[in-house]
C-alpha positions in Angstrom: 3.9 22.6 -30.0 1.9 22.4 -33.4 -0.7 19.8 -33.8 1.4 17.7 -36.2 4.1 17.4 -33.6 1.6 16.4 -31.0 0.4 13.6 -33.3 3.9 12.4 -33.9 4.4 12.1 -30.1 1.2 10.0 -29.9 2.6 7.4 -32.3 5.9 7.3 -30.3 4.6 6.9 -26.8 1.2 5.3 -26.7 1.1 1.5 -26.5 -2.6 1.0 -26.4 -4.3 3.4 -28.8 -8.0 3.0 -29.2 -10.5 4.6 -31.5 -13.4 4.2 -29.1 -14.9 6.9 -26.9 -14.0 6.5 -23.3 -16.5 7.4 -20.5 -18.9 4.4 -20.3 -21.5 3.0 -18.1 -19.9 -0.1 -16.6 -23.1 -1.9 -16.3 -24.4 -2.0 -19.8 -21.6 -0.5 -21.9 -23.5 2.5 -23.0 -21.6 5.7 -23.2 -22.2 8.3 -20.5 -22.0 11.0 -23.2 -24.6 9.2 -25.3 -22.2 8.4 -28.2 -22.3 4.9 -29.6 -19.2 2.7 -29.3 -18.9 2.4 -33.1 -18.2 6.1 -33.6 -14.5 7.1 -33.9 -13.0 9.1 -31.1 -13.5 12.8 -31.8 -12.0 15.7 -29.9 -15.3 17.5 -30.3 -17.3 14.5 -29.0 -17.1 15.7 -25.4 -18.0 19.1 -24.0 -14.7 20.9 -23.1 -15.0 22.4 -19.7 -13.3 25.5 -18.5 -9.7 25.0 -17.4 -8.6 27.1 -14.4 -6.0 27.5 -11.9 -5.7 24.9 -9.1 -7.8 26.1 -6.2 -4.7 25.9 -4.0 -2.3 27.4 -6.6 0.5 29.4 -5.0 2.3 31.7 -7.5 6.1 31.3 -6.9 6.6 35.0 -7.0 4.5 35.3 -3.8 6.7 33.0 -1.7 10.2 33.7 -0.2 13.1 32.8 -2.4 14.3 30.2 0.1 11.0 28.2 0.0 9.0 26.2 -2.3 5.8 24.1 -1.9 6.4 20.4 -1.6 4.7 18.4 -4.3 5.6 14.7 -4.9 4.0 14.7 -8.4 7.1 16.7 -9.5 9.2 13.6 -9.0 8.0 12.2 -12.3 8.8 15.0 -14.8 12.1 15.5 -13.0 13.1 11.9 -13.4 12.0 11.9 -17.1 14.1 15.0 -17.7 17.2 13.5 -16.0 17.0 10.1 -17.6 14.3 9.8 -20.2 15.4 6.4 -21.5 15.7 4.7 -18.1 13.3 1.8 -17.7 10.3 3.0 -15.7 7.7 0.2 -15.9 7.7 -3.6 -16.6 4.4 -5.3 -16.5 2.9 -8.7 -17.6 -0.5 -7.7 -19.0 -3.7 -9.6 -18.5 -3.1 -11.5 -21.8 0.4 -12.4 -20.8 2.4 -9.9 -22.9 5.3 -8.0 -21.3 5.0 -4.2 -21.4 8.1 -2.1 -20.9 8.1 1.7 -20.7 10.8 4.3 -20.3 10.6 7.3 -18.1 9.8 9.5 -21.1 6.9 7.2 -22.1 5.7 7.1 -18.5 5.8 10.9 -18.2 4.2 11.5 -21.5 1.3 9.1 -20.8 0.7 10.7 -17.4 0.8 14.1 -19.0 -1.8 13.1 -21.6 -4.1 11.6 -19.0 -3.8 14.7 -16.9 -4.8 16.9 -19.8 -7.8 14.6 -20.4 -8.8 15.0 -16.8 -8.4 18.8 -17.0 -10.4 19.0 -20.3 -13.4 17.3 -18.7 -12.9 18.9 -15.3 -12.6 15.6 -13.4 -11.3 16.5 -9.9 -12.0 13.5 -7.6 -10.7 10.4 -9.4 -11.1 7.0 -7.9 -8.9 4.1 -9.0 -10.3 0.5 -8.8 -8.0 -2.2 -9.9 -4.8 -4.2 -9.3 -1.2 -3.0 -9.6 -1.1 -2.1 -13.3 0.6 0.7 -15.3 -2.8 2.4 -15.5 -3.2 2.5 -11.8 0.3 4.0 -11.4 -0.3 6.5 -14.2 -3.6 7.6 -12.8 -2.1 8.3 -9.3 0.2 10.9 -10.9 -2.2 12.2 -13.5 -5.1 13.0 -11.2 -2.9 15.2 -9.0 -1.2 16.8 -12.0 -4.6 17.8 -13.3 -5.5 19.6 -10.1 -7.5 16.8 -8.6 -7.1 14.1 -6.0 -7.0 10.3 -6.0 -9.0 7.8 -4.2 -7.6 4.3 -3.8 -10.4 1.6 -3.7 -10.0 -2.0 -2.6 -11.3 -4.1 -5.5 -11.8 -7.1 -3.1 -14.6 -5.4 -1.3 -18.3 -5.7 -2.0 -20.0 -3.4 -4.5 -22.0 -1.8 -1.7 -18.8 -1.0 0.2 -17.2 0.5 -2.9 -20.3 2.7 -3.5 -20.1 3.9 0.1 -16.5 5.0 -0.5 -17.3 6.7 -3.8 -20.1 8.6 -2.2 -18.0 9.6 0.8 -15.2 10.9 -1.4 -17.6 12.5 -3.9 -15.9 10.8 -6.8 -16.7 12.2 -10.3 -14.7 9.6 -12.2 -13.6 6.0 -11.7 -10.7 4.5 -13.6 -11.5 0.7 -13.3 -9.7 -2.4 -14.5 -11.8 -4.4 -16.9 -11.8 -7.4 -14.5 -13.6 -5.4 -11.9 -15.8 -3.1 -14.1 -19.0 -4.6 -12.6 -18.1 -3.0 -9.3 -18.5 0.5 -10.6 -21.6 1.9 -12.3 -21.7 5.2 -14.1 -24.2 7.8 -12.9 -25.0 10.3 -15.6 -24.2 13.8 -14.6 -22.5 12.6 -11.4 -20.0 9.8 -11.9 -18.2 8.6 -15.1 -16.3 5.4 -15.6 -13.3 4.7 -17.8 -12.3 1.0 -18.3 -8.7 -0.1 -18.7 -8.3 -3.4 -20.5 -4.6 -3.9 -19.5 -3.7 -5.4 -22.9 -0.2 -5.9 -24.1 -1.1 -5.5 -27.8 0.2 -2.0 -29.0 -2.3 -2.2 -31.9 -5.4 -2.9 -29.8 -8.4 -0.6 -30.3 -10.2 -2.1 -27.3 -8.8 0.1 -24.5 -10.9 3.0 -23.5 -8.3 4.2 -21.0 -5.7 4.5 -23.7 -8.2 6.6 -25.7 -8.3 9.0 -22.8 -4.5 9.3 -22.9 -4.5 9.9 -26.6 -7.3 12.5 -26.4 -5.4 14.3 -23.6 -2.1 14.4 -25.6 -4.1 15.9 -28.5 -5.4 18.6 -26.1 -2.0 19.3 -24.6 -1.1 21.5 -27.6 2.5 22.2 -26.6 1.9 23.2 -23.0 3.7 20.2 -21.5 4.1 19.8 -17.8 4.2 23.6 -17.3 0.4 23.6 -17.9 -0.2 21.1 -15.1 0.0 21.2 -11.3 3.2 19.4 -10.5 4.5 22.5 -8.7 3.3 25.7 -7.0 0.4 24.1 -5.2 -0.2 24.6 -1.5 1.7 21.7 0.1 -1.0 21.2 2.8 -3.6 20.7 0.1 -5.3 17.4 -0.2 -3.6 14.9 -2.6 -5.8 11.9 -2.0 -8.2 9.9 0.2 -7.0 6.4 1.3 -9.3 4.1 3.3 -8.8 2.2 6.5 -9.5 -1.6 6.4 -12.8 -1.2 8.2 -12.5 -4.4 10.1 -14.4 -2.9 13.1 -16.9 -0.8 11.1 -17.2 1.2 7.9 -13.9 2.2 6.4 -12.7 5.8 7.1 -11.3 8.0 4.4 -7.9 9.3 5.5 -6.8 12.7 4.2 -3.3 12.7 2.5 -1.5 16.0 1.7 1.2 16.9 -0.8 3.6 17.7 2.1 2.9 14.5 3.9 3.3 12.2 0.9 6.5 14.1 -0.2 8.2 13.7 3.2 7.0 10.1 3.6 8.4 9.3 0.2 11.7 10.9 1.0 11.9 8.9 4.3 11.2 5.7 2.4 14.0 6.4 0.0 16.4 6.7 3.0 15.0 4.0 5.2 14.3 1.3 2.6 17.4 2.2 0.6 15.6 2.8 -2.8 18.4 5.1 -4.1 20.6 2.0 -4.7 22.4 3.0 -7.9 26.2 3.5 -7.7 27.9 6.5 -9.3 28.0 4.7 -12.7 24.2 4.1 -12.7 24.4 0.4 -11.9 22.2 -1.6 -9.5 19.1 0.6 -10.2 16.2 0.0 -7.8 13.9 -2.7 -9.3 10.8 -2.5 -7.1 8.3 -5.3 -7.1 4.7 -4.3 -6.5 3.5 -7.0 -4.1 1.9 -4.3 -1.9 -1.5 -3.1 -3.2 -1.2 0.4 -4.6 -4.6 1.3 -3.2 -3.4 0.6 0.3 -2.1 3.8 2.0 -1.1 5.2 -1.5 1.2 2.1 -1.8 3.1 3.4 1.3 4.1 6.4 -1.0 6.3 4.0 -3.0 4.9 5.2 -6.4 6.6 8.5 -5.6 9.7 7.2 -3.8 10.6 4.7 -6.5 9.9 7.3 -9.2 12.0 9.9 -7.5 15.1 7.7 -7.7 14.3 6.6 -11.3 13.7 3.1 -10.2 11.9 0.5 -12.3 8.3 -0.4 -11.2 7.6 -4.1 -11.7 3.8 -4.1 -11.6 1.9 -7.3 -10.6 -1.8 -7.9 -11.2 -1.7 -10.5 -8.4 0.7 -12.0 -5.9 1.8 -15.2 -7.7 4.6 -16.8 -5.7 6.0 -18.8 -8.5 6.1 -15.9 -10.9 7.7 -13.7 -8.3 10.5 -16.3 -8.1 10.9 -16.1 -11.8 11.4 -12.3 -11.5 13.9 -12.8 -8.7 16.0 -15.0 -10.8 15.7 -13.2 -14.2 15.0 -9.5 -13.5 17.1 -8.9 -10.4 14.4 -7.5 -8.2 16.1 -5.4 -5.5 13.2 -4.2 -3.3 9.7 -5.1 -2.4 7.2 -4.5 0.4 5.2 -7.4 1.9 3.2 -8.4 5.0 4.5 -11.4 6.9 1.7 -13.6 5.3 2.9 -12.7 1.8 6.5 -13.4 2.7 5.5 -16.8 4.1 3.6 -17.6 0.9 6.7 -16.7 -1.2 8.9 -18.8 1.0 6.5 -21.8 0.7 6.7 -21.8 -3.1 8.2 -25.0 -4.7 10.5 -22.6 -6.6 12.0 -21.1 -3.4 15.8 -21.2 -3.3 18.6 -19.0 -2.1 18.7 -16.0 -4.4 22.3 -15.2 -5.7 22.0 -11.6 -4.5 20.3 -9.7 -1.7 16.7 -8.4 -1.9 15.6 -5.8 0.6 12.1 -6.6 1.8 10.2 -4.1 3.8 8.1 -6.1 6.2 5.1 -4.4 7.8 1.3 -4.6 8.1 1.4 -7.0 11.1 4.0 -8.0 13.6 6.4 -10.7 12.2 8.0 -13.6 14.0 11.7 -14.1 14.5 11.3 -17.4 12.8 10.1 -15.7 9.6 13.1 -13.4 9.5 15.4 -16.4 9.9 13.8 -18.1 7.0 13.9 -15.0 4.8 17.6 -14.4 5.4 18.3 -18.0 4.6 16.9 -17.2 1.1 18.8 -13.9 0.8 15.5 -11.9 1.4 16.8 -9.4 3.9 14.0 -7.9 6.0 13.7 -4.2 6.7 11.2 -4.2 9.5 8.9 -1.2 9.6 5.6 -0.3 11.3 2.9 2.2 10.4 -0.8 2.7 9.6 -2.9 4.2 6.9 -3.1 7.3 9.1 0.7 7.7 9.0 1.2 7.3 5.2 2.2 3.7 5.8 5.4 3.0 7.7 6.9 5.6 10.0 9.3 3.5 12.2 12.1 1.0 11.4 14.1 -1.6 13.3 17.8 -0.8 12.7 20.5 -3.4 12.9 23.1 -2.1 15.3 26.8 -2.8 14.9 27.0 -3.8 18.6 24.7 -6.8 17.9 27.2 -8.4 15.5 28.7 -10.8 18.1 25.3 -11.9 19.4 23.9 -15.3 18.6 21.9 -15.3 15.3 18.6 -16.1 17.1 19.1 -12.8 19.1 19.5 -10.9 15.8 16.1 -12.1 14.6 14.4 -11.3 17.8 15.8 -7.8 17.9 14.9 -7.2 14.3 11.4 -8.2 15.1 10.9 -5.0 17.1 9.2 -2.0 15.5 12.2 0.2 16.2 12.6 4.0 16.0 10.9 6.8 14.0 11.8 7.6 10.4 14.2 10.4 9.7 11.4 12.8 8.7 9.2 12.0 11.6 9.2 13.1 15.2 10.0 10.6 17.9 7.5 7.8 18.5 6.4 7.5 22.1 4.4 5.0 24.3 1.8 6.5 26.6 -0.1 5.0 29.6 -3.8 5.6 30.2 -2.9 9.0 31.9 -1.1 10.2 28.7 2.2 9.9 30.4 5.3 8.2 28.9 5.8 4.6 30.1 9.2 3.6 31.5 11.8 2.6 28.9 12.3 -0.8 30.5 10.8 -3.2 27.9 8.1 -4.2 30.4 5.5 -1.5 31.0 2.8 -1.6 28.4 1.2 1.5 26.8 -0.2 2.8 23.5 2.0 4.0 20.6 1.4 7.7 19.9 3.0 9.9 17.2 2.8 13.5 15.9 4.5 15.5 13.2 5.3 15.3 9.5 4.1 11.7 8.9 0.7 12.0 10.6 -2.2 12.6 8.1 -4.7 15.4 8.5 -7.6 13.3 9.8 -10.7 11.4 8.6 -12.6 13.0 5.8 -15.9 14.4 6.9 -15.7 12.5 10.2 -15.0 15.0 12.9 -16.0 12.7 15.8 -13.5 9.9 14.9 -10.8 12.5 14.0 -11.2 14.0 17.5 -10.8 10.6 19.1 -7.7 9.5 17.2 -6.0 12.9 16.4 -7.0 14.9 19.4 -5.1 15.9 22.5 -1.9 16.7 20.6 -1.1 13.1 19.4 -2.3 10.5 17.0 -3.3 7.5 19.0 -2.5 4.3 17.1 -4.5 1.7 19.1 -1.5 -0.5 19.2 -0.1 -1.6 22.6 3.7 -1.8 23.0 6.7 -1.6 25.3 9.5 0.9 25.1 13.0 -0.5 25.4 16.0 1.3 27.0 17.5 2.0 23.6 14.3 3.9 22.6 12.9 1.2 20.3 9.3 0.2 20.5 8.0 -3.3 20.3 4.3 -4.1 19.6 2.6 -6.6 21.8 -0.9 -6.3 20.3 -3.7 -4.2 19.2 -5.8 -2.9 22.1 -8.7 -4.9 21.0 -6.6 -8.1 20.5 -4.9 -8.2 23.9 -6.2 -11.2 25.9 -6.9 -10.7 29.6 -7.0 -14.1 31.3 -7.4 -14.3 35.0 -6.1 -10.8 35.4 -3.0 -11.5 33.3 -2.3 -9.7 29.9 -1.5 -12.2 27.1 0.0 -10.9 23.9 -1.4 -12.8 21.0 1.7 -11.7 19.0 4.1 -13.3 21.5 2.1 -16.6 21.5 1.9 -16.7 17.7 5.7 -16.2 17.5 6.1 -19.4 19.6 3.6 -21.5 17.7 5.2 -20.9 14.3 8.5 -22.4 15.6 6.8 -25.8 16.0 7.4 -28.3 13.2 5.1 -28.1 10.2 3.3 -25.0 11.3 2.9 -22.5 8.4 0.9 -19.7 10.0 -0.8 -19.0 13.4 -3.3 -16.6 14.8 -4.4 -16.4 18.4 -7.6 -14.8 19.7 -9.3 -14.6 23.0 -12.5 -16.5 23.7 -14.9 -16.0 26.7 -14.3 -18.4 29.7 -16.5 -18.6 32.8 -13.5 -19.0 35.1 -10.7 -16.9 33.6 -12.8 -14.3 31.7 -10.8 -15.0 28.6 -8.5 -17.7 27.4 -6.3 -18.0 24.2 -7.4 -20.1 21.3 -5.2 -20.8 18.2 -5.9 -21.2 14.5 -3.1 -22.7 12.5 -2.3 -23.6 8.9 0.1 -26.4 8.0 3.0 -26.6 5.6 2.2 -30.2 4.8 -1.5 -30.9 5.3 -0.9 -34.7 5.0 0.8 -34.5 8.4 -1.9 -34.0 11.1 -1.3 -31.8 14.1 -1.0 -33.5 17.5 -2.7 -30.9 19.6 -1.7 -32.3 22.9 1.9 -32.6 21.8 2.1 -28.9 20.7 0.5 -27.8 24.0 3.0 -29.8 26.0 5.9 -28.4 24.0 4.6 -24.8 24.4 4.5 -25.2 28.2 8.3 -25.5 28.1 8.5 -22.2 26.1 6.1 -19.9 27.8 3.9 -19.7 30.9 1.1 -22.2 31.0 -1.6 -19.5 31.2 -0.4 -18.3 27.7 -0.7 -21.7 26.0 -3.9 -21.8 23.9 -6.7 -23.9 25.4 -7.7 -25.0 21.9 -6.1 -25.5 18.4 -8.0 -25.5 15.2 -6.3 -26.4 11.9 -7.8 -24.4 8.9 -7.0 -24.3 5.2 -6.4 -20.6 5.3 -6.5 -17.7 7.7 -9.0 -14.9 6.7 -7.0 -11.8 5.7 -7.5 -8.3 4.6 -6.2 -7.1 1.2 -2.9 -6.1 2.9 -2.3 -9.5 4.5 -3.5 -8.7 8.0 -5.4 -11.5 9.7 -9.0 -10.7 10.3 -9.1 -11.6 14.0 -12.7 -10.4 14.3 -13.8 -13.2 12.1 -11.7 -15.7 14.0 -13.0 -14.6 17.4 -16.6 -15.4 16.2 -15.5 -18.8 15.0 -13.5 -19.5 18.1 -16.5 -18.8 20.4 -18.5 -21.6 18.8 -15.6 -24.1 18.7 -14.6 -23.5 22.3 -18.2 -23.8 23.6 -18.4 -27.2 21.9 -15.4 -28.6 23.7 
């Protein structure tokens, strides 16, 4: 493509062109390259580094004719080729303006960003920010440029983020302007590009968009053929995604092309993302309530893109705005932890939606009561289970035709199980302490184990922890469950969260599912506290729907004794404003355990 044509493309596809240079020091605004911010962007302002083949490039002529390397990045140029004018992205920018981009625009911007990364030889690209178009584009562009991505939790402390950057050996951070103070450039080692997330197409303030423009100028007619969307070893690293680190420093989990590809394909099937009919109606409208940095957004960036769905990006989970989108943009799918679903249902705008929304529920075990409330609002739960180490969900609870005549309360209880393995996974199993399968009787407790396509490679540069979790032929989840006669699993607790009281095992999940059925209870979390007589006893923290109505603690204890065994009833209740949670909505029980010890001792 001649340079004039490339420039024409720029004016057509870029929404946020900027005349400023791009790689800056996030602390003081000075440019890493030493150029002042008043200078116009120049294609000669940066040293152009040698472009070479991907280190894991596999020439197609060297592979059998009936085989190709799986690469999920290919989903984007494929979708843009099939349906270039389909709506790919809708986003409310930081200044309140609505951004809409087609698949052609999405693809072209990613292509430009990828050529920018290749030009400057960036290979390990961290992303620090909320669910914005820049975040989504960078996830594709980094891999297309022959590099890897690193998803960083912007809610962490700066020291924790620096640890992750060092562990992953990041050479570039793409950071949202709101969080730029969390990432400092290090000359010669780490560069920073800031995205302003502005909705003004004439803005010259966005450094990130300048990188996209510079990359498109460098593309010079090569298109996607000059990038690494195909012919890369499918077992090569595609990204590092971090565990929550609630019991220590977060571990960097190694994601591969093959694993992400097969997890995305499974999500298309299991979550029903390919929802268009033969005339193209009812396209997937996916709402980004799940953080993209968490487990690569459960591979949904690739799954939704593969089916040419529309990504509705969200800077934050705003329950009232989400209801506006339900009622005006016909959202069809979203993923959310139980706590996020509870928050959405508690909005004053909550009502029965005039169509069905498929909601993947995961991250922590939900209650049957939550599912009942969701279905009453036409939010239909697709219950899944997984971990960062399994690319997000790898099991699903399937509704069976034989359940149709059962009472509704039984439907909700059965759907609250974690279910069976995904179609691209091997069978999930439950092992006892001797690494033997437990009986499929719904009673014997063991640890969930899994192997196969949807298990990641291990922990980056952490052989000891990899051997513990991935050794002996299985990935060991740390989650305790029972195995039902129909082959479905049901989580009882994390190993560290099970409460052993007087020799009896108490599942905090079971106790919590009872508590939330009590009037005016919004959320509940149960932890074990030390007790001189029983060893441990359960202690409950709750939040209320109406804080003006106080909780009668003796009344709820008396009611619970009619629902479960007395030894399972919490010995104490504490009403709190909010439960401490991770970025993905999991309750931080380690924090509650410390708090409960002090409260119980004061009784």
